[in-house]
FINU-630378 format. One line per 4 residues: number of its first residue (from 1); their letters; for each residue x, y, z of C-alpha. Coordinates in pm, 1 decimal. Last residue first. Example, Ala and Ser with C-alpha at 12.3 -4.5 7.8 and 13.67 -1.06 7.14 Angstrom:
2) sa) 1367.0:-106.0:714.0; 1230.0:-450.0:780.0
//
This chain:
225) nilk) -148.1:-2695.1:-182.6; -58.0:-2400.6:39.4; 301.2:-2514.6:90.6; 359.6:-2586.7:-277.3
221) nidk) 199.2:-2251.8:-363.5; 445.9:-2072.2:-134.1; 734.0:-2245.8:-311.2; 610.0:-2136.4:-655.1
217) iegf) 544.2:-1785.5:-520.5; 905.2:-1745.7:-415.1; 935.0:-1648.9:-50.3; 783.9:-1455.2:237.8
213) lvlv) 483.7:-1583.7:429.7; 227.1:-1417.9:658.1; 33.3:-1710.1:804.7; -332.0:-1653.1:894.2
209) ddrn) -491.0:-1830.7:1190.5; -815.7:-2015.2:1110.6; -709.1:-2323.1:1312.5; -418.4:-2244.6:1541.2
205) lltt) -46.1:-2252.4:1468.5; 155.3:-2210.0:1787.6; 461.2:-1982.8:1783.5; 746.2:-2164.0:1963.7
201) skai) 985.5:-2143.6:1665.8; 926.4:-1769.8:1664.1; 723.4:-1536.1:1441.0; 769.1:-1162.4:1492.2
197) gtvn) 450.8:-1017.2:1641.9; 111.4:-1178.6:1704.2; -89.6:-959.3:1466.7; -445.8:-946.4:1602.7
193) klni) -713.4:-888.5:1341.4; -1054.4:-771.5:1461.3; -1406.8:-908.6:1420.0; -1672.2:-688.6:1579.5
189) ekqn) -1962.7:-829.5:1781.6; -2227.1:-570.7:1853.1; -2359.8:-458.9:2191.4; -2191.9:-118.3:2147.9
185) elkt) -1859.1:-301.0:2106.1; -1804.8:-669.4:2181.4; -1472.3:-793.0:2043.2; -1404.3:-1105.7:1838.6
181) vsqi) -1038.6:-1180.2:1764.5; -906.1:-1330.8:1442.3; -539.0:-1423.1:1469.8; -255.9:-1313.8:1243.0
177) ttlv) 78.0:-1493.1:1222.2; 422.5:-1347.3:1159.7; 714.4:-1346.9:915.5; 702.1:-1715.7:820.1
173) lvky) 988.2:-1776.7:576.5; 948.5:-2008.4:279.4; 1186.5:-2273.7:147.4; 915.5:-2546.4:162.7
169) kntl) 1051.8:-2816.0:394.7; 1338.1:-2623.0:553.2; 1143.9:-2302.0:609.7; 818.2:-2478.2:695.8
165) daeg) 959.6:-2670.7:993.3; 609.1:-2759.3:1121.7; 755.8:-2855.1:1459.6; 946.7:-2529.1:1493.1
161) ltlg) 646.1:-2332.6:1375.7; 446.6:-2493.5:1656.2; 188.2:-2755.7:1570.8; -183.9:-2752.8:1652.6
157) vfee) -294.2:-2691.9:1294.2; -15.4:-2790.1:1052.9; -208.4:-3051.4:850.4; -506.6:-2815.3:814.2
153) pvvt) -311.4:-2550.5:622.9; -284.6:-2221.2:818.3; -484.5:-1959.7:623.9; -277.3:-1761.5:374.4
149) evis) -119.9:-1415.1:359.4; 147.9:-1376.8:93.4; 465.2:-1171.6:67.2; 619.3:-1212.3:-276.6
145) ykds) 951.8:-1289.7:-442.2; 1059.9:-1353.1:-801.9; 937.0:-1064.0:-1015.9; 987.3:-841.8:-712.5
141) ikfs) 819.5:-765.3:-378.6; 467.0:-861.7:-485.9; 215.3:-825.2:-205.3; -50.3:-1085.7:-134.8
137) dvin) -388.0:-1132.3:32.6; -607.0:-1411.2:172.6; -461.5:-1691.9:-40.5; -648.6:-2018.5:20.7
133) indl) -876.5:-1964.1:-279.9; -579.4:-1992.5:-514.9; -601.5:-1840.5:-863.6; -870.9:-1594.6:-756.2
129) rmal) -654.5:-1463.6:-472.7; -350.5:-1440.2:-700.7; -552.7:-1254.0:-964.3; -681.3:-1011.4:-700.8
125) reas) -327.4:-925.5:-590.9; -212.3:-883.5:-950.7; -509.4:-658.3:-1032.2; -447.3:-442.4:-725.5
121) evep) -79.2:-404.2:-820.0; -168.1:-310.6:-1177.9; -427.7:-53.0:-1067.9; -204.2:92.8:-796.7
117) liye) 107.3:134.8:-1015.0; 340.3:329.4:-787.7; 647.9:537.3:-857.0; 994.2:602.3:-720.7
113) didm) 1260.7:622.8:-991.6; 1173.4:970.0:-1115.4; 1481.5:1049.7:-1322.3; 1277.1:1257.6:-1571.2
109) aelv) 1335.4:987.4:-1834.3; 1200.8:736.4:-1583.1; 885.5:945.2:-1549.3; 848.5:954.9:-1928.0
105) tkql) 880.6:577.2:-1956.0; 626.0:522.4:-1677.1; 380.8:754.9:-1852.6; 423.2:558.6:-2173.5
101) dsvv) 364.7:228.4:-1992.9; 34.9:358.6:-1855.6; -136.6:445.8:-1524.0; 167.0:541.2:-1315.6
97) rgii) 142.3:737.7:-991.3; 454.3:934.7:-909.9; 646.5:966.0:-584.6; 866.0:1275.7:-559.9
93) rkvk) 1127.1:1320.2:-287.4; 1358.5:1621.8:-259.3; 1139.6:1876.2:-439.6; 1373.3:2083.1:-655.3
89) lqkl) 1112.9:2331.1:-787.1; 1204.4:2223.7:-1140.5; 1147.5:1860.0:-1042.8; 809.2:1951.6:-893.6
85) latt) 718.2:2124.1:-1220.4; 806.9:1812.2:-1419.5; 585.1:1604.3:-1188.5; 294.0:1844.4:-1230.2
81) llsa) 333.8:1843.0:-1608.1; 340.8:1461.6:-1604.4; 25.0:1433.6:-1393.5; -156.0:1703.8:-1591.0
77) gede) -85.0:1515.7:-1913.6; -186.0:1182.5:-1762.5; -530.0:1315.3:-1663.7; -739.6:1046.1:-1492.1
73) giav) -471.7:933.6:-1248.5; -341.0:1221.8:-1041.1; -175.9:1080.1:-726.2; 145.6:1283.7:-751.0
69) ivad) 285.8:1211.2:-405.2; 509.8:1478.4:-253.8; 749.8:1354.6:12.2; 908.8:1464.6:341.2
65) tdkl) 773.7:1818.0:307.7; 950.0:2127.9:443.4; 1092.4:2226.2:104.8; 752.7:2190.8:-64.0
61) plss) 563.8:2415.4:179.1; 307.8:2509.8:-91.8; 306.2:2863.9:-236.0; 538.8:2756.1:-517.9
57) madr) 262.6:2527.7:-643.2; 31.4:2822.3:-706.6; 299.8:3021.8:-886.6; 399.1:2721.9:-1100.2
53) dtsd) 44.9:2634.3:-1207.7; 34.8:2264.6:-1308.6; -102.8:2166.7:-966.4; -413.1:2379.5:-1023.7
49) mcit) -552.0:2471.6:-683.0; -806.3:2378.0:-415.7; -627.6:2321.7:-86.6; -692.5:2075.3:194.7
45) htik) -515.4:2058.9:530.1; -476.9:1801.4:811.2; -706.7:1528.1:680.8; -1068.2:1425.1:746.4
41) eklq) -1256.6:1752.6:796.0; -1141.4:1908.0:465.7; -1172.3:1581.1:275.5; -1507.7:1606.4:100.4
37) evrk) -1462.0:1981.3:49.7; -1141.6:1924.5:-148.5; -1312.2:1672.2:-373.9; -1598.8:1911.4:-447.5
33) mqnd) -1356.3:2201.5:-499.1; -1198.1:2030.3:-798.4; -840.6:2142.0:-872.4; -699.5:1907.8:-608.8
29) vgiv) -451.2:1929.9:-321.9; -436.6:1734.4:4.6; -188.0:1843.8:269.4; -111.7:1564.5:514.4
25) ehgl) 52.1:1574.0:858.2; 118.6:1215.5:964.9; -45.7:1025.2:1250.4; -125.5:693.4:1083.3
21) gtlr) -484.2:808.0:1036.0; -355.2:1105.0:837.6; -163.4:871.2:608.1; -475.5:659.5:556.5
17) iala) -697.8:958.7:483.5; -452.5:1098.7:227.7; -407.7:759.4:59.3; -782.7:696.6:29.1
13) hgfn) -846.5:1037.1:-131.2; -541.6:1007.6:-357.9; -662.8:670.9:-488.6; -1029.5:762.6:-535.7
9) glgl) -955.3:1107.9:-674.3; -775.9:1363.5:-457.5; -489.9:1468.7:-683.8; -166.2:1602.2:-536.6
5) viyk) -91.6:1447.4:-196.5; 153.4:1650.2:12.0; 322.1:1470.7:301.0; 461.5:1575.1:639.1
1) m) 612.2:1332.3:890.1
//
């Protein structure tokens, strides 16, 4: 797939590299040549231009792109102007980055219903980890449901998922388990994560395995505690 990332600050930089690593074609755009130079060998294409300039933006392959991500964070005005310009140019899928409630309101008024709040989401994930030391990571699906990674509780070590019966006992669904694997590379031990695939009733729960759970956070906390 082809993506255009507008704004190559910390968030846009990381997103562009990650998408490229996943095999997608990525065009990174920023008005600062330093940022463009940093990425020119790491993603498919980089361009230095002003994303609020209609003529400059019209030169991009917008119609052939699966999505344009407005990753500008430090300049809300430029972010909103860029988004409005993309709407005028009839881009089929626009994903906006939100850094304030006002910006979110304006995006909604523009009928941009796909946006991300990286700072808020990162803060929520960190808060959950600090609130419960057994939580490895988390992802909020809605106000009610979350996906949470947690180490297998001691009382379930050695049992299969069928024997543990977590769904009936705690109203949570185990999506998969993750195992830590040590690999020797260049005479150094490297710790890797091995996702075991879709969880089954026969899946064995080992010590230090990570459960990937889906459910209400109150039910997940009951299981963890």
